[in-house]
Gaussian input, Z-matrix of N, CA and C with variables (Angstrom, degrees):
# hf/3-21g

backbone

0 1
 N
 C     1     B1
 C     2     B2     1     A1
 N     3     B3     2     A2     1     D1
 C     4     B4     3     A3     2     D2
 C     5     B5     4     A4     3     D3
 N     6     B6     5     A5     4     D4
 C     7     B7     6     A6     5     D5
 C     8     B8     7     A7     6     D6
 N     9     B9     8     A8     7     D7
 C    10    B10     9     A9     8     D8
 C    11    B11    10    A10     9     D9
 N    12    B12    11    A11    10    D10
 C    13    B13    12    A12    11    D11
 C    14    B14    13    A13    12    D12
 N    15    B15    14    A14    13    D13
 C    16    B16    15    A15    14    D14
 C    17    B17    16    A16    15    D15
 N    18    B18    17    A17    16    D16
 C    19    B19    18    A18    17    D17
 C    20    B20    19    A19    18    D18
 N    21    B21    20    A20    19    D19
 C    22    B22    21    A21    20    D20
 C    23    B23    22    A22    21    D21
 N    24    B24    23    A23    22    D22
 C    25    B25    24    A24    23    D23
 C    26    B26    25    A25    24    D24
 N    27    B27    26    A26    25    D25
 C    28    B28    27    A27    26    D26
 C    29    B29    28    A28    27    D27
 N    30    B30    29    A29    28    D28
 C    31    B31    30    A30    29    D29
 C    32    B32    31    A31    30    D30
 N    33    B33    32    A32    31    D31
 C    34    B34    33    A33    32    D32
 C    35    B35    34    A34    33    D33
 N    36    B36    35    A35    34    D34
 C    37    B37    36    A36    35    D35
 C    38    B38    37    A37    36    D36
 N    39    B39    38    A38    37    D37
 C    40    B40    39    A39    38    D38
 C    41    B41    40    A40    39    D39
 N    42    B42    41    A41    40    D40
 C    43    B43    42    A42    41    D41
 C    44    B44    43    A43    42    D42
 N    45    B45    44    A44    43    D43
 C    46    B46    45    A45    44    D44
 C    47    B47    46    A46    45    D45
 N    48    B48    47    A47    46    D46
 C    49    B49    48    A48    47    D47
 C    50    B50    49    A49    48    D48
 N    51    B51    50    A50    49    D49
 C    52    B52    51    A51    50    D50
 C    53    B53    52    A52    51    D51
 N    54    B54    53    A53    52    D52
 C    55    B55    54    A54    53    D53
 C    56    B56    55    A55    54    D54
 N    57    B57    56    A56    55    D55
 C    58    B58    57    A57    56    D56
 C    59    B59    58    A58    57    D57
 N    60    B60    59    A59    58    D58
 C    61    B61    60    A60    59    D59
 C    62    B62    61    A61    60    D60
 N    63    B63    62    A62    61    D61
 C    64    B64    63    A63    62    D62
 C    65    B65    64    A64    63    D63
 N    66    B66    65    A65    64    D64
 C    67    B67    66    A66    65    D65
 C    68    B68    67    A67    66    D66
 N    69    B69    68    A68    67    D67
 C    70    B70    69    A69    68    D68
 C    71    B71    70    A70    69    D69
 N    72    B72    71    A71    70    D70
 C    73    B73    72    A72    71    D71
 C    74    B74    73    A73    72    D72
 N    75    B75    74    A74    73    D73
 C    76    B76    75    A75    74    D74
 C    77    B77    76    A76    75    D75
 N    78    B78    77    A77    76    D76
 C    79    B79    78    A78    77    D77
 C    80    B80    79    A79    78    D78
 N    81    B81    80    A80    79    D79
 C    82    B82    81    A81    80    D80
 C    83    B83    82    A82    81    D81
 N    84    B84    83    A83    82    D82
 C    85    B85    84    A84    83    D83
 C    86    B86    85    A85    84    D84
 N    87    B87    86    A86    85    D85
 C    88    B88    87    A87    86    D86
 C    89    B89    88    A88    87    D87
 N    90    B90    89    A89    88    D88
 C    91    B91    90    A90    89    D89
 C    92    B92    91    A91    90    D90
 N    93    B93    92    A92    91    D91
 C    94    B94    93    A93    92    D92
 C    95    B95    94    A94    93    D93
 N    96    B96    95    A95    94    D94
 C    97    B97    96    A96    95    D95
 C    98    B98    97    A97    96    D96
 N    99    B99    98    A98    97    D97
 C   100   B100    99    A99    98    D98
 C   101   B101   100   A100    99    D99
 N   102   B102   101   A101   100   D100
 C   103   B103   102   A102   101   D101
 C   104   B104   103   A103   102   D102
 N   105   B105   104   A104   103   D103
 C   106   B106   105   A105   104   D104
 C   107   B107   106   A106   105   D105
 N   108   B108   107   A107   106   D106
 C   109   B109   108   A108   107   D107
 C   110   B110   109   A109   108   D108
 N   111   B111   110   A110   109   D109
 C   112   B112   111   A111   110   D110
 C   113   B113   112   A112   111   D111
 N   114   B114   113   A113   112   D112
 C   115   B115   114   A114   113   D113
 C   116   B116   115   A115   114   D114
 N   117   B117   116   A116   115   D115
 C   118   B118   117   A117   116   D116
 C   119   B119   118   A118   117   D117
 N   120   B120   119   A119   118   D118
 C   121   B121   120   A120   119   D119
 C   122   B122   121   A121   120   D120
 N   123   B123   122   A122   121   D121
 C   124   B124   123   A123   122   D122
 C   125   B125   124   A124   123   D123
 N   126   B126   125   A125   124   D124
 C   127   B127   126   A126   125   D125
 C   128   B128   127   A127   126   D126
 N   129   B129   128   A128   127   D127
 C   130   B130   129   A129   128   D128
 C   131   B131   130   A130   129   D129
 N   132   B132   131   A131   130   D130
 C   133   B133   132   A132   131   D131
 C   134   B134   133   A133   132   D132
 N   135   B135   134   A134   133   D133
 C   136   B136   135   A135   134   D134
 C   137   B137   136   A136   135   D135
 N   138   B138   137   A137   136   D136
 C   139   B139   138   A138   137   D137
 C   140   B140   139   A139   138   D138
 N   141   B141   140   A140   139   D139
 C   142   B142   141   A141   140   D140
 C   143   B143   142   A142   141   D141
 N   144   B144   143   A143   142   D142
 C   145   B145   144   A144   143   D143
 C   146   B146   145   A145   144   D144
 N   147   B147   146   A146   145   D145
 C   148   B148   147   A147   146   D146
 C   149   B149   148   A148   147   D147
 N   150   B150   149   A149   148   D148
 C   151   B151   150   A150   149   D149
 C   152   B152   151   A151   150   D150
 N   153   B153   152   A152   151   D151
 C   154   B154   153   A153   152   D152
 C   155   B155   154   A154   153   D153
 N   156   B156   155   A155   154   D154
 C   157   B157   156   A156   155   D155
 C   158   B158   157   A157   156   D156
 N   159   B159   158   A158   157   D157
 C   160   B160   159   A159   158   D158
 C   161   B161   160   A160   159   D159
 N   162   B162   161   A161   160   D160
 C   163   B163   162   A162   161   D161
 C   164   B164   163   A163   162   D162
 N   165   B165   164   A164   163   D163
 C   166   B166   165   A165   164   D164
 C   167   B167   166   A166   165   D165
 N   168   B168   167   A167   166   D166
 C   169   B169   168   A168   167   D167
 C   170   B170   169   A169   168   D168
 N   171   B171   170   A170   169   D169
 C   172   B172   171   A171   170   D170
 C   173   B173   172   A172   171   D171
 N   174   B174   173   A173   172   D172
 C   175   B175   174   A174   173   D173
 C   176   B176   175   A175   174   D174
 N   177   B177   176   A176   175   D175
 C   178   B178   177   A177   176   D176
 C   179   B179   178   A178   177   D177
 N   180   B180   179   A179   178   D178
 C   181   B181   180   A180   179   D179
 C   182   B182   181   A181   180   D180
 N   183   B183   182   A182   181   D181
 C   184   B184   183   A183   182   D182
 C   185   B185   184   A184   183   D183
 N   186   B186   185   A185   184   D184
 C   187   B187   186   A186   185   D185
 C   188   B188   187   A187   186   D186
 N   189   B189   188   A188   187   D187
 C   190   B190   189   A189   188   D188
 C   191   B191   190   A190   189   D189
 N   192   B192   191   A191   190   D190
 C   193   B193   192   A192   191   D191
 C   194   B194   193   A193   192   D192
 N   195   B195   194   A194   193   D193
 C   196   B196   195   A195   194   D194
 C   197   B197   196   A196   195   D195
 N   198   B198   197   A197   196   D196
 C   199   B199   198   A198   197   D197
 C   200   B200   199   A199   198   D198
 N   201   B201   200   A200   199   D199
 C   202   B202   201   A201   200   D200
 C   203   B203   202   A202   201   D201
 N   204   B204   203   A203   202   D202
 C   205   B205   204   A204   203   D203
 C   206   B206   205   A205   204   D204
 N   207   B207   206   A206   205   D205
 C   208   B208   207   A207   206   D206
 C   209   B209   208   A208   207   D207
 N   210   B210   209   A209   208   D208
 C   211   B211   210   A210   209   D209
 C   212   B212   211   A211   210   D210
 N   213   B213   212   A212   211   D211
 C   214   B214   213   A213   212   D212
 C   215   B215   214   A214   213   D213
 N   216   B216   215   A215   214   D214
 C   217   B217   216   A216   215   D215
 C   218   B218   217   A217   216   D216
 N   219   B219   218   A218   217   D217
 C   220   B220   219   A219   218   D218
 C   221   B221   220   A220   219   D219
 N   222   B222   221   A221   220   D220
 C   223   B223   222   A222   221   D221
 C   224   B224   223   A223   222   D222
 N   225   B225   224   A224   223   D223
 C   226   B226   225   A225   224   D224
 C   227   B227   226   A226   225   D225
 N   228   B228   227   A227   226   D226
 C   229   B229   228   A228   227   D227
 C   230   B230   229   A229   228   D228
 N   231   B231   230   A230   229   D229
 C   232   B232   231   A231   230   D230
 C   233   B233   232   A232   231   D231
 N   234   B234   233   A233   232   D232
 C   235   B235   234   A234   233   D233
 C   236   B236   235   A235   234   D234
 N   237   B237   236   A236   235   D235
 C   238   B238   237   A237   236   D236
 C   239   B239   238   A238   237   D237
 N   240   B240   239   A239   238   D238
 C   241   B241   240   A240   239   D239
 C   242   B242   241   A241   240   D240
 N   243   B243   242   A242   241   D241
 C   244   B244   243   A243   242   D242
 C   245   B245   244   A244   243   D243
 N   246   B246   245   A245   244   D244
 C   247   B247   246   A246   245   D245
 C   248   B248   247   A247   246   D246
 N   249   B249   248   A248   247   D247
 C   250   B250   249   A249   248   D248
 C   251   B251   250   A250   249   D249
 N   252   B252   251   A251   250   D250
 C   253   B253   252   A252   251   D251
 C   254   B254   253   A253   252   D252
 N   255   B255   254   A254   253   D253
 C   256   B256   255   A255   254   D254
 C   257   B257   256   A256   255   D255
 N   258   B258   257   A257   256   D256
 C   259   B259   258   A258   257   D257
 C   260   B260   259   A259   258   D258
 N   261   B261   260   A260   259   D259
 C   262   B262   261   A261   260   D260
 C   263   B263   262   A262   261   D261
 N   264   B264   263   A263   262   D262
 C   265   B265   264   A264   263   D263
 C   266   B266   265   A265   264   D264
 N   267   B267   266   A266   265   D265
 C   268   B268   267   A267   266   D266
 C   269   B269   268   A268   267   D267
 N   270   B270   269   A269   268   D268
 C   271   B271   270   A270   269   D269
 C   272   B272   271   A271   270   D270
 N   273   B273   272   A272   271   D271
 C   274   B274   273   A273   272   D272
 C   275   B275   274   A274   273   D273
 N   276   B276   275   A275   274   D274
 C   277   B277   276   A276   275   D275
 C   278   B278   277   A277   276   D276
 N   279   B279   278   A278   277   D277
 C   280   B280   279   A279   278   D278
 C   281   B281   280   A280   279   D279
 N   282   B282   281   A281   280   D280
 C   283   B283   282   A282   281   D281
 C   284   B284   283   A283   282   D282
 N   285   B285   284   A284   283   D283
 C   286   B286   285   A285   284   D284
 C   287   B287   286   A286   285   D285
 N   288   B288   287   A287   286   D286
 C   289   B289   288   A288   287   D287
 C   290   B290   289   A289   288   D288
 N   291   B291   290   A290   289   D289
 C   292   B292   291   A291   290   D290
 C   293   B293   292   A292   291   D291
 N   294   B294   293   A293   292   D292
 C   295   B295   294   A294   293   D293
 C   296   B296   295   A295   294   D294
 N   297   B297   296   A296   295   D295
 C   298   B298   297   A297   296   D296
 C   299   B299   298   A298   297   D297

   B1=1.4592
   B2=1.5283
   B3=1.3430
   B4=1.4671
   B5=1.5193
   B6=1.3558
   B7=1.4626
   B8=1.5295
   B9=1.3430
   B10=1.4560
   B11=1.5240
   B12=1.3311
   B13=1.4558
   B14=1.5235
   B15=1.3284
   B16=1.4590
   B17=1.5228
   B18=1.3230
   B19=1.4674
   B20=1.5156
   B21=1.3080
   B22=1.4597
   B23=1.5188
   B24=1.2972
   B25=1.4605
   B26=1.5221
   B27=1.3276
   B28=1.4541
   B29=1.5233
   B30=1.3042
   B31=1.4507
   B32=1.5112
   B33=1.3073
   B34=1.4532
   B35=1.5033
   B36=1.3195
   B37=1.4606
   B38=1.5296
   B39=1.3131
   B40=1.4670
   B41=1.5212
   B42=1.3250
   B43=1.4625
   B44=1.5260
   B45=1.3242
   B46=1.4594
   B47=1.5178
   B48=1.3008
   B49=1.4532
   B50=1.5060
   B51=1.3227
   B52=1.4609
   B53=1.5258
   B54=1.3314
   B55=1.4666
   B56=1.5245
   B57=1.3255
   B58=1.4652
   B59=1.5243
   B60=1.3209
   B61=1.4619
   B62=1.5225
   B63=1.2982
   B64=1.4682
   B65=1.5122
   B66=1.3275
   B67=1.4677
   B68=1.5243
   B69=1.3242
   B70=1.4692
   B71=1.5282
   B72=1.3094
   B73=1.4612
   B74=1.5241
   B75=1.3155
   B76=1.4617
   B77=1.5259
   B78=1.3377
   B79=1.4710
   B80=1.5302
   B81=1.2927
   B82=1.4697
   B83=1.5187
   B84=1.3289
   B85=1.4561
   B86=1.5151
   B87=1.3207
   B88=1.4522
   B89=1.5239
   B90=1.3313
   B91=1.4609
   B92=1.5116
   B93=1.2984
   B94=1.4645
   B95=1.5279
   B96=1.3028
   B97=1.4590
   B98=1.5116
   B99=1.3099
   B100=1.4566
   B101=1.5255
   B102=1.3042
   B103=1.4607
   B104=1.5110
   B105=1.2988
   B106=1.4479
   B107=1.5352
   B108=1.3053
   B109=1.4564
   B110=1.5131
   B111=1.3234
   B112=1.4591
   B113=1.5225
   B114=1.3120
   B115=1.4628
   B116=1.5361
   B117=1.3089
   B118=1.4591
   B119=1.5140
   B120=1.3240
   B121=1.4619
   B122=1.5216
   B123=1.3292
   B124=1.4650
   B125=1.5347
   B126=1.3197
   B127=1.4717
   B128=1.5263
   B129=1.3219
   B130=1.4700
   B131=1.5363
   B132=1.3293
   B133=1.4632
   B134=1.5298
   B135=1.3209
   B136=1.4673
   B137=1.5293
   B138=1.3478
   B139=1.4619
   B140=1.5122
   B141=1.3268
   B142=1.4667
   B143=1.5323
   B144=1.3245
   B145=1.4558
   B146=1.5225
   B147=1.3184
   B148=1.4638
   B149=1.5165
   B150=1.3194
   B151=1.4632
   B152=1.5179
   B153=1.3479
   B154=1.4590
   B155=1.5198
   B156=1.3263
   B157=1.4596
   B158=1.5256
   B159=1.3344
   B160=1.4571
   B161=1.5301
   B162=1.3153
   B163=1.4649
   B164=1.5245
   B165=1.3474
   B166=1.4663
   B167=1.5319
   B168=1.3372
   B169=1.4555
   B170=1.5202
   B171=1.3324
   B172=1.4675
   B173=1.5244
   B174=1.3206
   B175=1.4610
   B176=1.5116
   B177=1.3405
   B178=1.4598
   B179=1.5197
   B180=1.3365
   B181=1.4510
   B182=1.5235
   B183=1.3280
   B184=1.4601
   B185=1.5182
   B186=1.3161
   B187=1.4614
   B188=1.5297
   B189=1.3471
   B190=1.4634
   B191=1.5284
   B192=1.3430
   B193=1.4680
   B194=1.5235
   B195=1.3469
   B196=1.4624
   B197=1.5229
   B198=1.3307
   B199=1.4584
   B200=1.5181
   B201=1.3309
   B202=1.4542
   B203=1.5231
   B204=1.3045
   B205=1.4648
   B206=1.5257
   B207=1.3536
   B208=1.4590
   B209=1.5147
   B210=1.3326
   B211=1.4631
   B212=1.5235
   B213=1.3262
   B214=1.4587
   B215=1.5284
   B216=1.3272
   B217=1.4604
   B218=1.5180
   B219=1.3174
   B220=1.4521
   B221=1.5104
   B222=1.3045
   B223=1.4502
   B224=1.5222
   B225=1.3268
   B226=1.4640
   B227=1.5254
   B228=1.3334
   B229=1.4584
   B230=1.5212
   B231=1.3220
   B232=1.4577
   B233=1.5278
   B234=1.3205
   B235=1.4719
   B236=1.5222
   B237=1.3223
   B238=1.4664
   B239=1.5223
   B240=1.3424
   B241=1.4603
   B242=1.5230
   B243=1.3145
   B244=1.4636
   B245=1.5280
   B246=1.3184
   B247=1.4533
   B248=1.5246
   B249=1.3276
   B250=1.4619
   B251=1.5293
   B252=1.3175
   B253=1.4559
   B254=1.5258
   B255=1.3382
   B256=1.4644
   B257=1.5223
   B258=1.3046
   B259=1.4542
   B260=1.5218
   B261=1.3239
   B262=1.4635
   B263=1.5235
   B264=1.3220
   B265=1.4557
   B266=1.5314
   B267=1.3124
   B268=1.4676
   B269=1.5265
   B270=1.3332
   B271=1.4639
   B272=1.5303
   B273=1.3280
   B274=1.4679
   B275=1.5334
   B276=1.3377
   B277=1.4655
   B278=1.5196
   B279=1.3356
   B280=1.4597
   B281=1.5236
   B282=1.3441
   B283=1.4674
   B284=1.5182
   B285=1.3312
   B286=1.4560
   B287=1.5243
   B288=1.3150
   B289=1.4522
   B290=1.5156
   B291=1.3231
   B292=1.4562
   B293=1.5299
   B294=1.3394
   B295=1.4626
   B296=1.5213
   B297=1.2928
   B298=1.4706
   B299=1.4950
   A1=109.16
   A2=118.37
   A3=120.66
   A4=111.78
   A5=117.19
   A6=121.24
   A7=113.35
   A8=118.10
   A9=120.57
   A10=109.43
   A11=117.39
   A12=119.59
   A13=110.25
   A14=118.97
   A15=120.98
   A16=114.63
   A17=119.82
   A18=120.58
   A19=111.69
   A20=115.61
   A21=123.18
   A22=107.49
   A23=118.69
   A24=121.49
   A25=113.36
   A26=119.05
   A27=121.21
   A28=113.38
   A29=119.04
   A30=120.74
   A31=114.66
   A32=118.91
   A33=120.77
   A34=111.20
   A35=116.57
   A36=120.56
   A37=112.49
   A38=115.61
   A39=121.51
   A40=107.60
   A41=119.06
   A42=119.67
   A43=111.16
   A44=116.41
   A45=120.75
   A46=112.18
   A47=117.46
   A48=120.92
   A49=112.08
   A50=115.92
   A51=120.17
   A52=112.19
   A53=116.54
   A54=120.70
   A55=109.45
   A56=117.72
   A57=119.69
   A58=111.16
   A59=116.53
   A60=120.68
   A61=113.24
   A62=118.34
   A63=121.20
   A64=111.12
   A65=116.49
   A66=118.03
   A67=109.81
   A68=117.31
   A69=119.83
   A70=110.39
   A71=115.35
   A72=120.32
   A73=108.29
   A74=115.79
   A75=119.59
   A76=109.48
   A77=116.26
   A78=118.93
   A79=110.65
   A80=116.29
   A81=120.56
   A82=107.93
   A83=115.90
   A84=118.38
   A85=109.31
   A86=115.72
   A87=120.48
   A88=112.56
   A89=117.49
   A90=121.13
   A91=107.97
   A92=115.83
   A93=119.16
   A94=109.95
   A95=115.52
   A96=120.64
   A97=110.71
   A98=115.99
   A99=120.33
   A100=111.20
   A101=114.77
   A102=122.13
   A103=107.26
   A104=118.10
   A105=121.70
   A106=110.45
   A107=114.97
   A108=121.78
   A109=105.17
   A110=117.35
   A111=119.01
   A112=111.21
   A113=115.00
   A114=121.00
   A115=111.25
   A116=117.26
   A117=120.28
   A118=113.09
   A119=116.88
   A120=119.48
   A121=112.48
   A122=118.07
   A123=119.68
   A124=111.82
   A125=117.54
   A126=121.34
   A127=111.98
   A128=116.47
   A129=121.51
   A130=111.44
   A131=117.54
   A132=121.98
   A133=114.07
   A134=118.29
   A135=119.77
   A136=109.42
   A137=114.97
   A138=120.52
   A139=114.69
   A140=117.60
   A141=122.13
   A142=109.50
   A143=115.91
   A144=119.48
   A145=107.84
   A146=116.22
   A147=122.79
   A148=108.91
   A149=116.52
   A150=119.93
   A151=107.24
   A152=115.94
   A153=121.82
   A154=110.30
   A155=115.67
   A156=123.57
   A157=106.14
   A158=116.23
   A159=121.19
   A160=110.02
   A161=116.14
   A162=121.51
   A163=112.12
   A164=117.30
   A165=120.78
   A166=112.71
   A167=117.91
   A168=121.28
   A169=114.72
   A170=117.92
   A171=119.72
   A172=109.49
   A173=115.10
   A174=120.87
   A175=108.14
   A176=116.45
   A177=120.42
   A178=111.05
   A179=114.74
   A180=121.96
   A181=108.61
   A182=115.45
   A183=122.67
   A184=107.41
   A185=116.73
   A186=122.88
   A187=107.05
   A188=118.08
   A189=120.57
   A190=112.45
   A191=115.39
   A192=120.10
   A193=112.54
   A194=117.38
   A195=120.66
   A196=109.32
   A197=115.47
   A198=120.91
   A199=108.61
   A200=115.78
   A201=122.25
   A202=107.61
   A203=116.70
   A204=120.82
   A205=112.50
   A206=117.74
   A207=121.00
   A208=114.83
   A209=118.08
   A210=119.36
   A211=111.17
   A212=113.92
   A213=121.70
   A214=107.05
   A215=116.39
   A216=119.61
   A217=108.93
   A218=114.64
   A219=120.33
   A220=109.81
   A221=115.64
   A222=121.41
   A223=110.13
   A224=114.68
   A225=122.23
   A226=108.71
   A227=116.81
   A228=122.42
   A229=111.56
   A230=116.09
   A231=123.77
   A232=106.49
   A233=117.90
   A234=121.31
   A235=112.76
   A236=117.15
   A237=120.55
   A238=112.87
   A239=116.82
   A240=120.39
   A241=114.65
   A242=117.78
   A243=120.56
   A244=111.98
   A245=116.63
   A246=122.51
   A247=111.00
   A248=116.91
   A249=121.65
   A250=108.56
   A251=115.39
   A252=121.60
   A253=110.11
   A254=116.98
   A255=121.86
   A256=110.04
   A257=115.25
   A258=122.35
   A259=108.85
   A260=116.62
   A261=121.25
   A262=108.89
   A263=115.79
   A264=121.05
   A265=108.26
   A266=117.44
   A267=120.55
   A268=112.21
   A269=118.24
   A270=118.89
   A271=112.56
   A272=118.60
   A273=121.92
   A274=111.73
   A275=117.17
   A276=121.34
   A277=109.89
   A278=115.70
   A279=120.62
   A280=110.07
   A281=115.79
   A282=121.30
   A283=108.52
   A284=115.84
   A285=121.08
   A286=108.78
   A287=114.99
   A288=121.27
   A289=107.63
   A290=117.13
   A291=119.55
   A292=110.63
   A293=113.92
   A294=120.49
   A295=109.77
   A296=115.62
   A297=120.64
   A298=111.37
   D1=134.58
   D2=-178.25
   D3=-68.88
   D4=155.88
   D5=-177.47
   D6=-83.33
   D7=29.28
   D8=-178.98
   D9=-153.09
   D10=154.94
   D11=176.29
   D12=-71.99
   D13=153.34
   D14=-175.23
   D15=-72.17
   D16=-24.54
   D17=-174.43
   D18=-133.41
   D19=148.10
   D20=169.20
   D21=-155.21
   D22=-177.73
   D23=-177.35
   D24=-87.37
   D25=6.75
   D26=-174.18
   D27=-108.01
   D28=-1.11
   D29=177.10
   D30=94.38
   D31=5.79
   D32=179.15
   D33=-161.41
   D34=172.17
   D35=-177.13
   D36=-71.47
   D37=144.61
   D38=175.87
   D39=-109.68
   D40=131.55
   D41=-179.65
   D42=-63.43
   D43=141.87
   D44=179.50
   D45=-85.29
   D46=-28.15
   D47=-177.37
   D48=-117.49
   D49=178.00
   D50=179.57
   D51=-73.63
   D52=164.24
   D53=175.61
   D54=-74.53
   D55=178.29
   D56=175.37
   D57=-52.84
   D58=149.35
   D59=-174.41
   D60=-71.53
   D61=-25.49
   D62=-179.74
   D63=-113.10
   D64=133.82
   D65=174.06
   D66=-73.01
   D67=150.71
   D68=177.13
   D69=-72.00
   D70=162.31
   D71=174.90
   D72=-75.85
   D73=138.74
   D74=-179.57
   D75=-68.81
   D76=128.12
   D77=178.67
   D78=-66.01
   D79=148.76
   D80=175.33
   D81=-71.96
   D82=137.21
   D83=177.61
   D84=-71.69
   D85=145.70
   D86=-174.52
   D87=-68.41
   D88=-32.25
   D89=176.05
   D90=-153.96
   D91=162.16
   D92=-178.47
   D93=-68.47
   D94=158.78
   D95=-178.39
   D96=103.93
   D97=-172.30
   D98=-175.50
   D99=-85.39
   D100=148.53
   D101=175.98
   D102=-117.64
   D103=125.53
   D104=-177.62
   D105=-77.87
   D106=133.70
   D107=170.36
   D108=-104.87
   D109=125.47
   D110=-178.80
   D111=-123.41
   D112=169.05
   D113=-176.66
   D114=-59.53
   D115=-37.36
   D116=-179.40
   D117=-65.66
   D118=-36.17
   D119=-177.56
   D120=-75.92
   D121=-35.37
   D122=-177.77
   D123=-88.35
   D124=-15.65
   D125=179.00
   D126=-58.38
   D127=-32.22
   D128=178.57
   D129=-60.38
   D130=-23.28
   D131=-175.20
   D132=-89.58
   D133=-0.87
   D134=179.75
   D135=-56.76
   D136=130.16
   D137=179.05
   D138=76.30
   D139=14.81
   D140=-179.85
   D141=-126.52
   D142=149.86
   D143=172.88
   D144=-64.39
   D145=125.86
   D146=-174.50
   D147=-128.35
   D148=132.28
   D149=176.92
   D150=-102.10
   D151=130.67
   D152=-175.27
   D153=-119.30
   D154=133.43
   D155=171.01
   D156=-108.69
   D157=119.85
   D158=-178.80
   D159=-88.78
   D160=159.03
   D161=178.23
   D162=-64.07
   D163=-25.62
   D164=-178.89
   D165=-85.51
   D166=4.48
   D167=177.53
   D168=98.82
   D169=-14.53
   D170=176.64
   D171=-69.73
   D172=153.05
   D173=174.15
   D174=-147.79
   D175=147.04
   D176=-174.76
   D177=-168.60
   D178=162.84
   D179=172.39
   D180=-79.99
   D181=142.11
   D182=-179.19
   D183=-140.88
   D184=149.96
   D185=178.00
   D186=-126.70
   D187=89.69
   D188=-175.46
   D189=-68.43
   D190=141.18
   D191=176.62
   D192=-123.41
   D193=-21.92
   D194=178.63
   D195=-145.31
   D196=143.63
   D197=177.98
   D198=-129.25
   D199=133.78
   D200=173.94
   D201=-116.43
   D202=-178.19
   D203=-176.75
   D204=-58.14
   D205=-40.08
   D206=-174.51
   D207=-119.92
   D208=5.20
   D209=-176.27
   D210=-154.52
   D211=166.82
   D212=177.65
   D213=-136.10
   D214=143.53
   D215=175.92
   D216=-125.01
   D217=155.85
   D218=-179.39
   D219=170.79
   D220=-148.34
   D221=-175.57
   D222=-120.19
   D223=128.25
   D224=179.74
   D225=-100.30
   D226=137.07
   D227=-177.82
   D228=-88.96
   D229=133.36
   D230=172.94
   D231=-128.65
   D232=125.27
   D233=-176.34
   D234=-56.87
   D235=-34.79
   D236=-177.50
   D237=-81.21
   D238=-37.39
   D239=-171.06
   D240=-113.33
   D241=-6.28
   D242=-179.52
   D243=82.92
   D244=-149.15
   D245=-176.90
   D246=-82.94
   D247=137.73
   D248=172.74
   D249=-138.89
   D250=145.64
   D251=-177.50
   D252=-67.93
   D253=138.47
   D254=-179.07
   D255=-153.01
   D256=155.24
   D257=172.65
   D258=-122.23
   D259=145.16
   D260=-177.43
   D261=-133.80
   D262=132.26
   D263=172.63
   D264=-72.46
   D265=131.92
   D266=-176.67
   D267=-62.38
   D268=-28.78
   D269=-179.13
   D270=-74.75
   D271=-6.27
   D272=175.80
   D273=-92.00
   D274=-10.69
   D275=-178.83
   D276=-89.45
   D277=128.49
   D278=176.32
   D279=-82.64
   D280=-55.57
   D281=-179.59
   D282=-149.50
   D283=163.58
   D284=176.34
   D285=-153.94
   D286=159.68
   D287=172.28
   D288=-147.18
   D289=145.26
   D290=-178.69
   D291=-128.61
   D292=157.04
   D293=-179.33
   D294=-69.36
   D295=155.74
   D296=-179.63
   D297=-92.49

């Protein structure tokens, strides 16, 4: 049985439980400078616990449900409030990794 209910008002599944208790280690960038995050690369993470490092230094668990050319939407984890719906512009994401 999947870890999320089948329906919600946002167009995709919402996780029922929290993400993994430990964030992953940030991968080393392959070379200095900016690394592009595109719709094709993050599409693989739809429906998976995904850890995101933003260009502004924020980092958090995310559960993507939809990807467009320039943005991704899904549920962002907050320890105090749980999951809340959010959208993120892909050009604001530095790096990400998702569970297999």
